[in-house]
C-alpha positions in Angstrom: 19.5 -31.3 -1.5 20.7 -27.8 -0.9 20.4 -26.7 2.7 18.4 -23.7 2.9 19.4 -21.1 5.5 17.0 -20.6 8.5 15.9 -16.9 7.5 15.2 -18.0 4.1 13.1 -20.7 5.5 10.9 -18.3 7.1 10.8 -16.1 3.9 9.4 -19.2 2.1 7.1 -20.0 4.9 5.4 -16.6 5.2 5.1 -16.0 1.4 2.2 -18.1 1.2 0.5 -17.0 4.3 -1.7 -13.8 3.4 -2.7 -13.4 7.0 1.0 -13.0 8.0 1.7 -10.8 5.1 -1.2 -8.7 6.1 0.1 -8.3 9.7 3.7 -7.3 8.3 2.1 -4.9 5.8 0.4 -3.2 8.8 3.5 -2.9 10.5 5.3 -1.5 7.6 2.6 1.2 7.3 3.5 2.0 11.1 7.0 2.1 10.5 6.6 4.2 7.4 5.0 7.0 9.5 7.0 6.8 12.8 10.5 5.6 11.3 11.0 6.7 7.7 14.4 5.7 7.7 13.7 2.0 8.2 10.9 2.3 5.9 13.3 3.3 3.1 15.6 0.3 4.0 12.6 -1.9 3.7 11.8 -0.3 0.3 15.3 -1.0 -0.9 15.2 -4.6 0.2 11.8 -5.0 -1.2 12.1 -2.9 -4.3 10.0 -4.7 -6.9 6.8 -4.0 -4.8 7.7 -0.3 -4.2 8.4 0.2 -8.1 5.2 -1.8 -8.9 3.3 0.7 -6.6 4.8 3.9 -7.9 4.5 2.7 -11.5 0.9 2.0 -11.2 -0.1 5.2 -9.6 1.8 7.5 -12.2 0.2 5.5 -15.0 -3.2 5.7 -13.3 -2.9 9.6 -12.9 -1.9 10.0 -16.4 -5.1 7.9 -17.5 -7.1 10.4 -15.2 -5.6 13.2 -17.3 -2.9 14.5 -14.7 0.8 14.2 -15.3 2.8 13.8 -12.2 5.4 16.5 -11.6 8.8 16.4 -10.2 10.8 18.9 -8.2 14.2 18.5 -6.3 15.0 19.0 -2.5 17.9 20.3 -1.5 18.8 20.4 2.3 21.5 20.2 4.9 23.2 16.9 4.6 20.8 15.4 1.9 19.2 16.0 -1.4 16.5 14.3 -3.5 13.4 14.5 -5.6 9.8 14.3 -5.0 6.7 13.8 -7.4 3.5 15.2 -6.8 0.2 15.3 -8.5 -2.9 17.6 -8.3 -5.9 16.0 -6.9 -8.9 17.5 -8.9 -11.7 15.7 -6.8 -12.3 13.0 -4.2 -12.8 10.3 -7.0 -9.1 10.8 -8.2 -7.6 10.7 -4.5 -9.5 7.5 -3.8 -8.5 5.9 -7.2 -4.9 6.7 -6.7 -4.8 5.5 -3.3 -6.2 2.0 -4.0 -5.2 1.5 -7.6 -1.8 -0.1 -6.5 -3.8 -3.2 -5.0 -5.3 -4.1 -8.3 -1.8 -4.5 -9.7 -0.4 -5.9 -6.5 -2.9 -8.8 -6.3 -2.2 -10.4 -9.9 1.7 -10.0 -9.4 1.6 -11.5 -6.0 -0.4 -14.5 -7.4 2.0 -14.8 -10.1 5.0 -14.9 -7.8 3.1 -17.8 -5.8 2.6 -19.7 -9.1 6.3 -19.2 -10.2 7.1 -20.5 -6.5 4.7 -23.6 -7.0 6.2 -24.2 -10.5 9.8 -24.0 -9.6 12.1 -27.0 -8.9 15.1 -25.1 -7.8 15.5 -24.2 -4.2 17.1 -20.9 -5.3 14.2 -20.3 -7.7 11.7 -20.8 -4.9 13.6 -18.4 -2.8 13.6 -15.8 -5.4 9.8 -16.2 -6.0 9.1 -16.1 -2.2 11.2 -12.8 -2.0 9.0 -11.5 -5.0 5.7 -12.5 -3.5 6.7 -10.9 -0.1 7.9 -7.8 -1.8 4.7 -7.3 -3.8 2.3 -7.8 -0.9 4.3 -5.7 1.7 5.6 -2.6 -0.6 3.4 -3.2 -3.4 0.0 -2.5 -1.8 -1.1 0.9 -0.5 1.1 2.2 2.1 0.6 5.2 4.7 1.2 7.9 2.2 -1.3 6.4 -0.2 -3.9 6.1 2.6 -3.0 9.9 3.2 -4.7 10.5 -0.3 -7.9 9.7 1.2 -7.6 11.6 4.5 -6.3 14.6 2.6 -9.3 14.3 0.1 -11.9 13.8 2.9 -10.5 16.9 4.8 -10.7 19.1 1.8 -13.8 18.0 0.2 -16.0 15.9 2.7 -15.0 16.6 6.4 -18.1 14.8 7.9 -16.6 11.4 6.5 -13.8 11.9 9.0 -16.1 11.0 11.8 -17.1 7.7 10.1 -13.4 6.9 9.3 -12.7 7.2 13.2 -15.7 4.8 13.8 -13.6 2.0 12.0 -11.6 1.4 15.3 -14.9 1.1 17.0 -16.2 -1.4 14.7 -12.9 -3.5 14.8 -13.3 -3.5 18.7 -17.0 -4.8 18.5 -16.3 -7.3 15.8 -13.4 -8.8 17.8 -15.9 -9.3 20.6 -18.1 -11.3 18.3 -15.6 -12.8 15.6 -12.1 -13.9 15.2 -9.1 -11.7 14.1 -9.5 -12.6 10.6 -13.2 -12.0 10.2 -13.0 -8.8 12.2 -10.3 -7.3 10.1 -12.2 -8.3 6.9 -15.2 -6.4 8.5 -13.2 -3.4 9.3 -11.7 -3.2 5.9 -14.9 -3.5 4.2 -16.1 -0.5 6.3 -13.2 1.4 5.3 -13.7 0.4 1.6 -17.4 1.7 1.9 -16.0 5.2 3.0 -13.7 5.1 0.2 -16.3 4.5 -2.2 -18.5 7.3 -0.5 -15.4 9.6 -0.9 -15.3 8.7 -4.6 -18.4 10.2 -5.5 -17.6 13.1 -7.7 -18.5 16.4 -6.3 -17.1 19.8 -6.4 -13.7 19.9 -7.8 -11.0 21.4 -5.9 -7.3 20.9 -6.7 -5.3 19.6 -3.9 -1.4 19.1 -4.3 -0.4 15.6 -2.7 3.1 14.2 -2.7 3.3 10.9 -4.5 6.7 9.7 -3.4 8.0 10.0 0.3 11.7 10.3 1.4 
């Protein structure tokens, strides 16, 4: 039997542990805000999830009647391109923020199914890498969550107070339940805020960057 290198053993191990993947995903969101260079490296290594997330958001934006626009950046020492959309209302902002999850989940399950069905060690390694990629870079990231934050500030500033309370709810939950249940409760609370933000109100176009450096 082919001997699997130790780092790849870890990859195979964590690919089927959603709790571990959630922790890594949260860490990825953190480094995306604090260390964009490292986040870009992660996006390159785990590019299938990144491409799936961006493709999903562009497709959903077009379904909502908004065509993403691209503009070039030229600065000292670097150049690139960015894509942005005009957020017409809180509903669009919330949909664009959470829509990657609805494609990431089935693709992650597909990768796990391929992992279970594979008999080759190399096939299992590739399937595990795909599953990790979809989960970490395919789910909404810091910029996507910023869609909701920008929308709340622009349309429903009172919801900012309720969003801050999610930290308090998490602390209270940790005193009554374990980490998994506390996380589920807090994420459910945040999801309710997203639903409240998604209620259609006054339309006010807010430009938001879709892809980051």
